[in-house]
C-alpha positions as CSV (number, residue, x, y, z in Angstrom):
1,M,24.1,125.3,201.7
2,K,26.7,125.0,204.4
3,K,24.8,121.8,205.7
4,L,25.0,120.4,202.0
5,L,28.8,121.0,202.0
6,C,29.1,119.4,205.5
7,V,27.4,116.4,204.3
8,L,29.4,116.1,201.0
9,C,32.5,116.3,203.0
10,V,31.5,113.7,205.3
11,L,30.6,111.4,202.4
12,C,33.9,112.3,200.9
13,L,35.9,111.2,204.0
14,L,34.2,108.1,205.0
15,P,35.5,105.8,202.5
16,V,39.1,107.1,203.5
17,F,38.6,106.1,207.2
18,S,37.1,102.9,206.1
19,L,39.0,102.0,203.1
20,A,40.5,98.8,204.8
21,E,37.2,97.5,205.7
22,Y,35.1,98.2,202.7
23,P,36.8,97.8,199.1
24,L,35.9,100.2,196.2
25,S,32.4,99.5,194.7
26,S,32.2,98.3,191.4
27,N,31.2,101.8,190.3
28,E,34.5,103.4,191.8
29,Q,36.5,100.6,190.3
30,N,35.3,101.9,186.9
31,Y,37.1,105.5,187.8
32,V,40.4,104.2,189.1
33,G,43.2,105.2,186.7
34,S,44.0,107.8,184.2
35,W,41.9,110.0,182.3
36,S,43.0,112.6,179.7
37,M,41.4,115.4,177.8
38,Y,43.4,117.3,174.8
39,A,41.8,120.5,173.0
40,D,43.2,122.8,170.4
41,N,41.3,126.0,170.0
42,G,42.7,126.7,166.5
43,K,44.2,130.1,167.7
44,G,47.6,128.8,169.0
45,T,46.3,127.6,172.5
46,I,46.5,123.9,173.3
47,Y,45.1,122.4,176.4
48,A,46.1,119.1,177.9
49,F,44.5,118.0,181.2
50,M,45.1,114.5,183.0
51,I,43.0,113.4,186.0
52,T,44.0,110.4,187.8
53,F,41.7,108.8,190.4
54,L,43.9,106.6,192.9
55,D,42.4,103.4,194.8
56,S,43.3,105.3,198.2
57,M,40.4,107.7,197.2
58,E,42.9,110.4,196.4
59,V,42.3,112.4,192.9
60,V,45.1,114.5,191.0
61,Q,44.6,116.6,188.2
62,S,47.3,118.2,185.9
63,S,46.7,121.0,183.5
64,L,49.0,122.3,180.8
65,T,48.5,125.2,178.4
66,F,50.6,125.9,175.6
67,Q,50.5,129.1,173.8
68,D,52.0,129.3,170.3
69,G,54.2,126.3,171.1
70,T,55.4,127.7,174.4
71,L,54.4,126.2,177.9
72,A,52.1,128.9,179.2
73,S,50.7,127.1,182.3
74,N,51.4,124.0,184.3
75,N,49.0,123.4,187.2
76,K,48.2,120.5,189.6
77,A,45.5,120.2,192.0
78,S,44.7,117.3,194.4
79,G,41.9,116.1,196.4
80,E,39.6,113.4,197.7
81,W,36.7,111.5,195.7
82,C,34.4,108.7,196.6
83,G,31.2,107.1,195.2
84,F,28.0,109.1,195.2
85,T,25.5,107.1,193.3
86,S,25.4,104.0,191.4
87,K,26.7,105.9,188.2
88,S,28.3,109.0,189.7
89,I,31.2,110.2,192.0
90,I,31.8,113.2,194.0
91,L,35.2,114.9,194.2
92,S,37.1,118.0,195.3
93,L,39.8,119.7,193.4
94,A,41.7,122.9,194.2
95,G,38.7,124.0,196.6
96,N,36.1,123.0,194.1
97,D,33.2,120.5,194.5
98,M,32.8,118.6,191.5
99,T,30.7,115.5,190.2
100,A,31.8,113.1,187.4
101,M,30.0,110.2,185.5
102,I,31.1,107.8,182.9
103,K,28.4,107.9,180.1
104,D,27.5,105.0,177.6
105,N,30.2,106.6,175.3
106,G,32.9,105.8,177.6
107,Y,34.0,109.3,178.3
108,L,34.1,110.8,181.9
109,Y,32.0,113.8,182.1
110,L,33.2,116.4,184.9
111,Y,30.8,118.8,186.2
112,F,31.1,121.8,188.8
113,Y,28.7,120.8,191.7
114,K,27.7,124.2,192.5
115,D,25.6,124.7,189.2
116,M,26.3,121.4,187.3
117,S,28.2,123.0,184.6
118,L,30.3,120.9,182.4
119,C,34.1,121.4,183.1
120,G,35.7,118.5,181.0
121,I,35.2,115.6,179.0
122,Y,37.9,113.0,179.3
123,S,38.8,109.8,177.8
124,R,40.4,106.8,179.5
125,C,44.4,106.4,179.3
126,E,45.2,103.0,178.4
127,D,47.5,101.1,181.1
128,M,50.9,100.6,179.3
129,T,52.5,98.4,182.0
130,S,52.6,95.3,180.0
131,V,54.1,97.2,176.9
132,L,56.8,98.5,179.3
133,G,57.5,95.2,180.5
134,W,57.1,95.9,184.4
């Protein structure tokens, strides 16, 4: 298991060191940008998550939880990401190794690498730059 973790770490770090030499693959370019997930459990708890993949191979996740209209938690995690296969990527957030893939429905599915359990389904956030006039 430690060997697998070492290999994953090397795979994650290689693109960071060679970013200037090798541009993002077309698969990696599909992930760059922000993705969001919103869920209301119907019992007074609302979850709002945003994950952003930067072209510098850094990933940042923000998670907000509201309980009965009051902010209950506000967390942020960051890590590294890189292409893994022609359809998926691997990433590390807050010490958790994960994998993600964009399925045919356009949603990004995020899984814990350890047991491949689903930990989120995200939709792509629209880039509002042109609307803001920037």
